[in-house]
Steps between C-alpha positions, in 0.01 A plus 500: 500500500218244527263518795380207709153619598467219756796663676647171607161351578414765760192631313159350579330709231626733224407807703678822592352723769568824313715774653267791583617852583428586867327163545761224466771452762722222641215355710275456196789372289604245762139382540488430127836323501396288798206359300699410191434796269706803399488822700658838456499867592603830339827651621345848477231413754766542769556869411864496619809289440515423873144370491584281202797354686274421795249322275776294338623403847144396596478286187831327572397422858152383402616277214753332730207371706309352205540154354510497119344845457365628172710754309498871575571819313562871529332747264728777370400800290787502251419824320764771517264730692520271805762673715535194723563254219878477531497458877212252504653300216834488681327357807323237289831402344673490839224283648466292180123541488385198291239678287469866406165617365576805290275771362515826302770468239714201412868593548729225373781598738273455804387159378862398438606597853221287644595207278865532606420376851251238376180695553193483278324800343123501439394823328159674482363546147164622372536445126682286244744786434583528870556124501737518203710768667516312832591174328774672302637651821525153655194457723456138606121523502236757412224610737204566271303772680154481347193720549340454839825497693540706815746785518648612170308280261506389142215574263487181291279195563709215652424258214604752237805618694635152568449395138671810361798458734531133409499602135820706542701301757529157655595642841292366792193710577356584842140620472364783717162671505167432672573149629400404853434123529678170445277441199637820352855375559419178318342695214813714467711185487270353234551818296875439504609709798773360724370687806195706596518824699236562766528824695170670587358196680787529751437864597257387772739265677625528856861520386461783247578867565143607421317654795180356644279767345631435150462125537142523627408746225631267231289211630191686383634576152464322167652541155262787422670698778830504312563806284765516228661838437832668425392824669651438845848373419539564128517124442221248436382393844202343676363677808232415757197728443391537867844635594483755218159618619622530860772738380246716320584376151211427265576172317274597211690827460826304474351290222399813314849653510691527175792258448820641649316721749579453869313606813609778732815445701322456834305203368808349340683516834223295662556205269621186680477663845124561488387408150552127465588292199371148434415267214175364365535187713394708801156336506650177633617667821245367749678536835828592664698179543852371531705491182602141573135386515422687180798343323388155615150557362625626164737203474212260580279670238780470245553132573124431486473675164793301366346170618160589356644557154705182519192300604286656228761410240 
């Protein structure tokens, strides 16, 4: 299935406001869609099936009020360990969610069920081998999660990762990891990406689920405040240093831990609720603002960058 990344001309820039666990919600997604970019949220942020139904209802009502909105998506964890997968997938099929952003595993049967109702599947990958498996399973596009991404991150430089994926498949690539401006979006497009993911920059928006304290704390951070470790979740992930310190965890001690070692259970339980995750683009968070205004500025930066290159040529 080929993908029209203009989505019927509704996109003003090749940008997706990335779905962030316990950050993204219908309000943030609708703000993105209203400005002509893609938005999305994780199904598992709702915690219950009933909450997910409510969010889908909010999306339907909000989209009905928008003229030519950008596309939207739901993020599903499609690994067999996700006990809610079958129920959440059934809801997505019932509601005919246009785009499903999948992660953790690449089950062909899940992709086929989404394709059966006309939905698109964009799957997270962090290596060329992951990309091969997802392409073979039928993913319509591959989300290349490079180093510097917030949440569960990749470990490979974006240039190297995109090139290695392109070497094994001609599937469209969506680049994620450390981007925060319209210039970054243009650079991703110049590298051959069909869309760019920006997540961290949107944590400090009025529509997000992040509390005021977290948003204000992130305004004072920069890339050096992001710590990469597997010790909290068992998976490669970027965390915000000040939130680790506040929970009594020494960041330097985490870095010194042997591969495969995890911290004590009490610290692990604090992840997400008190210990916050973000990407290396955190330094571009300068103030709490509306997501719509931020989208407009990123779009303008993208268009300016595009014009500058065209003029220079």
